[in-house]
DRENBA-334339 format. One line per 8 residues: their letters; for each residue x, y, z of N, C-alpha, C. Coordinates in nm, 4 decimals, decimal comma. Layout:
BEGIN
A) X:Y:Z:X:Y:Z:X:Y:Z  ...
end
This chain:
BEGIN
XXXXXXXX) 8,5688:7,4250:17,8063:8,6261:7,4147:17,7128:8,7884:7,4942:17,7730  8,8841:7,4628:17,6895:9,0173:7,5407:17,7073:9,0139:7,7015:17,6212  9,0350:7,7940:17,6462:9,0757:7,9137:17,5431:9,1940:7,9035:17,4656  9,1807:7,9429:17,3695:9,2347:7,9896:17,2842:9,3463:8,0821:17,3030  9,4470:8,1107:17,2733:9,5364:8,2200:17,3340:9,5641:8,2903:17,1341  9,6639:8,3765:17,1860:9,7437:8,4316:17,0483:9,7771:8,3467:16,9798  9,8231:8,2547:16,9886:9,9141:8,1136:16,8869:9,8259:8,0149:16,8162  9,6653:8,0457:16,8274:9,5999:7,9437:16,7854:9,5665:7,9153:16,5989
XXXXXXXX) 9,6337:8,0744:16,5192:9,7052:8,0574:16,4116:9,7853:7,9961:16,3240  9,8241:7,9497:16,2145:9,8974:7,8668:16,1929:10,0058:7,9407:16,0597  9,8736:7,9945:16,0000:9,8827:8,0813:15,8597:9,9884:8,2577:15,8869  10,1120:8,2133:15,9476:10,2120:8,3134:16,0102:10,2274:8,4005:15,8060  10,2859:8,5354:15,8543:10,3524:8,5400:15,7123:10,5078:8,4903:15,6974  10,5651:8,4395:15,8132:10,6727:8,3927:15,7995:10,6504:8,2244:15,7395  10,5446:8,1587:15,7236:10,5163:8,0639:15,7184:10,4780:8,0847:15,5003  10,3812:8,1882:15,4742:10,3713:8,2081:15,3732:10,5064:8,2033:15,2454
XXXXXXXX) 10,5943:8,3258:15,3587:10,7048:8,3540:15,2975:10,8050:8,2092:15,2631  10,7710:8,1535:15,3396:10,8950:8,0335:15,3094:10,8349:7,9120:15,1903  10,6995:7,9074:15,2128:10,5737:7,7889:15,1208:10,6545:7,8694:14,9849  10,6707:8,0359:14,9564:10,6597:8,1090:14,8364:10,7955:8,0247:14,7841  10,9110:8,0802:14,8583:11,0507:8,0163:14,8051:11,0784:7,8759:14,7718  11,0094:7,8099:14,8764:10,9867:7,6581:14,8705:10,9323:7,5779:14,7033  10,8389:7,6611:14,6612:10,7696:7,6401:14,5486:10,8500:7,7041:14,4490  10,9232:7,8193:14,4566:11,0320:7,9130:14,3533:11,1470:7,7666:14,3652
XXXXXXXX) 11,1743:7,7379:14,4473:11,2955:7,6420:14,4438:11,2992:7,5236:14,3269  11,1355:7,4491:14,3545:11,0751:7,3900:14,2748:11,0623:7,3588:14,1704  11,0050:7,4931:14,1380:11,0370:7,5072:13,9842:11,1656:7,5438:13,9172  11,2816:7,5849:13,9573:11,4161:7,6172:13,9442:11,3809:7,5132:13,9091  11,4231:7,3998:14,0007:11,4846:7,2284:14,0051:11,4113:7,1964:13,8822  11,3071:7,1988:13,8896:11,2227:7,1332:13,7513:11,3131:7,2002:13,6425  11,3150:7,3187:13,6160:11,3152:7,3617:13,4828:11,4913:7,2885:13,4384  11,5493:7,2570:13,5590:11,7133:7,2482:13,4955:11,6783:7,1118:13,5048
XXXXXXXX) 11,6180:7,0378:13,5546:11,6067:6,8504:13,5314:11,5492:6,8493:13,3783  11,4609:6,9400:13,3157:11,3854:6,9770:13,1910:11,4716:6,9713:13,1415  11,6198:7,1063:13,1691:11,6912:7,1709:13,0258:11,8005:7,0519:13,0157  11,8102:6,9469:13,1049:11,9357:6,8392:13,1267:11,8633:6,7171:13,0437  11,7057:6,6976:13,0306:11,6913:6,5927:12,9277:11,6532:6,6414:12,8182  11,6422:6,8062:12,7665:11,6428:6,8587:12,6522:11,8254:6,8836:12,5734  11,8917:6,8597:12,6837:12,0348:6,8927:12,6088:12,0761:6,7048:12,5870  12,0527:6,6146:12,6345:12,0213:6,5093:12,6280:11,9815:6,4366:12,4883
XXXXXXXX) 11,8640:6,5065:12,5005:11,7239:6,4599:12,3387:11,8341:6,5724:12,2288  11,8808:6,6754:12,2124:11,9386:6,7218:12,1092:12,0775:6,6433:12,1097  12,1722:6,6180:12,2446:12,2650:6,5401:12,1948:12,2528:6,3897:12,1031  12,1312:6,3737:12,1577:12,0797:6,2223:12,0371:12,0858:6,2438:11,9080  11,9865:6,3454:11,9076:12,0048:6,4070:11,7587:12,0873:6,4302:11,6808  12,1629:6,5179:11,7427:12,2846:6,5575:11,6350:12,3759:6,4372:11,5928  12,4212:6,3458:11,6992:12,4434:6,2146:11,6466:12,4034:6,1471:11,5969  12,2761:6,1034:11,5909:12,2330:6,0317:11,4793:12,2230:6,0706:11,3804
XXXXXXXX) 12,1845:6,1988:11,3631:12,1899:6,2997:11,2315:12,2880:6,2612:11,1330  12,4112:6,3054:11,2499:12,5642:6,2894:11,1562:12,5724:6,1163:11,1007  12,5325:6,0723:11,1959:12,5877:5,9055:11,1466:12,4915:5,8629:11,0092  12,3729:5,9261:11,0412:12,2915:5,9042:10,9335:12,3099:5,9738:10,7978  12,3641:6,0667:10,8066:12,4440:6,1389:10,6920:12,5383:6,1155:10,6018  12,6279:6,0305:10,7402:12,7479:5,9901:10,6747:12,7228:5,8832:10,5910  12,6734:5,8190:10,5749:12,6291:5,6714:10,5105:12,6784:5,7073:10,3203  12,7056:5,6233:10,2888:12,7701:5,6429:10,1460:12,6451:5,6518:10,0656
XXXXXXXX) 12,6300:5,7837:9,9966:12,4869:5,8234:9,8920:12,4011:5,9171:9,9883  12,4287:5,9656:10,1022:12,3586:6,0634:10,1889:12,4546:6,2289:10,1870  12,4090:6,3333:10,2595:12,4724:6,4253:10,2734:12,3869:6,5237:10,3855  12,4235:6,6300:10,3538:12,3910:6,7370:10,4560:12,2350:6,7739:10,5100  12,1880:6,7589:10,4102:11,9897:6,7426:10,4198:11,9553:6,6152:10,4674  12,0031:6,5406:10,4320:12,0082:6,4165:10,4680:12,0357:6,4008:10,6484  12,1499:6,4699:10,7084:12,1716:6,4689:10,8092:12,0420:6,5695:10,9143  12,0443:6,6877:10,8507:11,9699:6,7450:10,9363:11,8024:6,7394:10,9172
XXXXXXXX) 11,8096:6,6479:10,8120:11,6530:6,5954:10,7946:11,6179:6,4890:10,8936  11,7273:6,3702:10,9469:11,7314:6,3172:11,0825:11,7112:6,3641:11,1881  11,7743:6,4566:11,1758:11,8274:6,4838:11,3308:11,6864:6,5970:11,4066  11,6205:6,6609:11,2929:11,5072:6,7408:11,3214:11,4105:6,6421:11,3418  11,3728:6,5343:11,2361:11,2797:6,4586:11,2288:11,2995:6,3700:11,4152  11,4356:6,3208:11,4411:11,4098:6,3237:11,5791:11,3502:6,3958:11,7175  11,3871:6,5497:11,6709:11,3460:6,6385:11,7301:11,2303:6,6639:11,7386  11,1781:6,6713:11,6173:11,0153:6,7185:11,6313:10,9402:6,6718:11,5544
XXXXXXXX) 10,9870:6,5943:11,5054:10,8863:6,4674:11,3875:10,8021:6,4088:11,4978  10,7020:6,3418:11,4392:10,6082:6,2012:11,4865:10,6749:6,1330:11,5818  10,6297:6,0945:11,7711:10,7413:6,0760:11,8183:10,8710:6,0803:11,8758  10,8955:6,2551:11,8023:10,9789:6,3103:11,8433:11,0209:6,3192:12,0253  11,1633:6,3771:12,0132:11,2021:6,4185:12,1599:11,2110:6,4771:12,2125  11,1604:6,6113:12,1295:11,1286:6,7388:12,2461:10,9933:6,8037:12,1091  10,9086:6,7571:12,1331:10,7563:6,8009:12,0774:10,7618:6,9131:12,2003  10,6937:6,9902:12,1247:10,6362:7,1242:12,2074:10,7197:7,2374:12,2374
XXXXXXXX) 10,6687:7,3310:12,3473:10,7699:7,4691:12,3056:10,9669:7,4549:12,3510  10,9551:7,3618:12,3798:11,1392:7,3313:12,4461:11,2111:7,3077:12,3368  11,1531:7,2478:12,2443:11,1862:7,2228:12,1037:11,2043:7,3440:12,0111  11,1196:7,4262:12,0107:11,0842:7,5520:11,9554:11,2190:7,5766:11,8941  11,3235:7,6555:11,9797:11,4393:7,7247:11,9023:11,5319:7,6081:11,8910  11,5523:7,5327:11,8610:11,6579:7,3802:11,7620:11,7222:7,4367:11,6517  11,8010:7,4703:11,6260:11,8140:7,4850:11,4474:11,9301:7,3933:11,4924  11,9079:7,2558:11,3619:12,0199:7,2268:11,3381:12,1032:7,2080:11,1824
XXXXXXXX) 12,2368:7,2325:11,2034:12,3458:7,2758:11,0949:12,4325:7,1622:11,0637  12,4083:7,0835:10,9263:12,5044:6,9767:10,8798:12,6152:7,0176:10,8048  12,7716:7,0465:10,8106:12,8458:7,0302:10,7179:12,9481:6,9696:10,7323  12,9789:6,9036:10,5658:13,1249:6,8310:10,5839:13,2440:6,8992:10,6301  13,3196:6,8494:10,6970:13,4731:6,9198:10,7030:13,5830:6,8030:10,6916  13,6227:6,7636:10,5806:13,7086:6,6713:10,5734:13,6140:6,5320:10,5270  13,7205:6,4513:10,6169:13,6334:6,3377:10,6112:13,5640:6,3069:10,7252  13,4604:6,4250:10,7854:13,3769:6,4366:10,8677:13,2515:6,5155:10,8335
XXXXXXXX) 13,1229:6,4342:10,8861:12,9958:6,5289:10,8604:12,9893:6,5479:11,0088  12,9422:6,7294:11,0385:12,9459:6,7788:11,1514:12,7757:6,8343:11,1241  12,7223:6,8125:11,2838:12,6050:6,8375:11,2995:12,6096:6,8939:11,4346  12,5253:7,0076:11,4276:12,5769:7,1340:11,5501:12,4066:7,1500:11,5113  12,4244:7,1776:11,6446:12,2479:7,1975:11,6968:12,2648:7,3926:11,7914  12,2051:7,4646:11,7723:12,2049:7,5837:11,8642:12,0504:7,6374:11,8986  12,0735:7,6797:11,9745:11,9734:7,7319:12,0245:11,9693:7,7969:12,1744  11,8401:7,7931:12,2363:11,8258:7,8860:12,4103:11,7095:7,7805:12,4706
XXXXXXXX) 11,7800:7,7720:12,5966:11,6434:7,7641:12,6793:11,6178:7,8998:12,7122  11,4702:7,8226:12,7664:11,4210:7,9440:12,8328:11,3686:7,9278:13,0040  11,4081:8,0144:13,0977:11,3984:7,9541:13,2136:11,2291:7,9606:13,2323  11,1821:7,8978:13,3401:11,0411:7,8899:13,3304:10,9788:8,0242:13,4658  11,0917:7,9949:13,5258:11,0616:8,0654:13,6448:11,1360:8,2296:13,6231  11,1009:8,4042:13,5567:11,1143:8,5257:13,5629:11,2578:8,5611:13,6377  11,3433:8,6314:13,5801:11,4332:8,7072:13,6178:11,5558:8,6648:13,5897  11,5376:8,5105:13,5114:11,6393:8,4467:13,4801:11,6748:8,4544:13,2811
XXXXXXXX) 11,7583:8,5141:13,2725:11,7648:8,5398:13,0789:11,8269:8,3826:13,0496  11,7553:8,3813:12,9239:11,8184:8,2446:12,8469:11,9079:8,2231:12,8499  11,9506:8,0551:12,7936:12,0367:7,9805:12,8601:12,0982:7,9470:12,7018  12,1848:7,9831:12,6440:12,2303:7,9694:12,4965:12,3150:7,8117:12,5209  12,3004:7,7453:12,3793:12,3908:7,6158:12,3719:12,3779:7,5923:12,2563  12,5321:7,5171:12,2104:12,5944:7,4715:12,0929:12,6352:7,2848:12,1121  12,5447:7,2139:12,0717:12,5842:7,1094:12,0497:12,6187:7,0091:11,9399  12,7239:6,9662:11,9377:12,7727:6,9192:11,8364:12,7905:6,7654:11,7996
XXXXXXXX) 12,7865:6,6801:11,7058:12,7945:6,5564:11,6617:12,8280:6,5316:11,5487  12,9689:6,4402:11,5305:13,0088:6,4258:11,3888:13,0528:6,2528:11,3622  13,0720:6,2037:11,2300:13,0764:6,0866:11,2295:13,1664:6,0940:11,0843  13,2178:5,9789:11,0839:13,3377:5,9536:10,9657:13,2561:5,9640:10,8041  13,2829:6,0442:10,6875:13,2065:5,9834:10,5743:13,2564:5,8717:10,5431  13,1776:5,8039:10,4942:13,1915:5,6341:10,3823:13,2401:5,7201:10,3011  13,3565:5,6289:10,2424:13,3915:5,6093:10,0897:13,3387:5,5001:9,9972  13,3599:5,5283:9,8671:13,3081:5,3907:9,8184:13,4658:5,3203:9,8038
X) 13,3844:5,1702:9,7659:13,5554:5,1021:9,8013:13,6550:5,0949:9,6681
end
């Protein structure tokens, strides 16, 4: 039987440190992907809310309700904690109905502060013929 020398172990301090950094990087990349998905979902919700609210006979309340239902309603795009901080406000600005979503994304890894965002969507208000 061959004798094993001092290099028989593989779990060295360097290996453990490298795996720790790799897992941290994986968590951060996953967080960025989740944030990009959330931004897209919020963008879709404010666009849909502004289009829905700009139809003749509807108003800002309909816009806000539609946008929030798209995000957190049954089958919504941002159910869970990622959508808890989203606030949608709709206002009439001349001929436009403007929906604005504000909030912050929290990082899953510690040591990085929250990432604030403001996303806008707008649609031309229909007028009676």
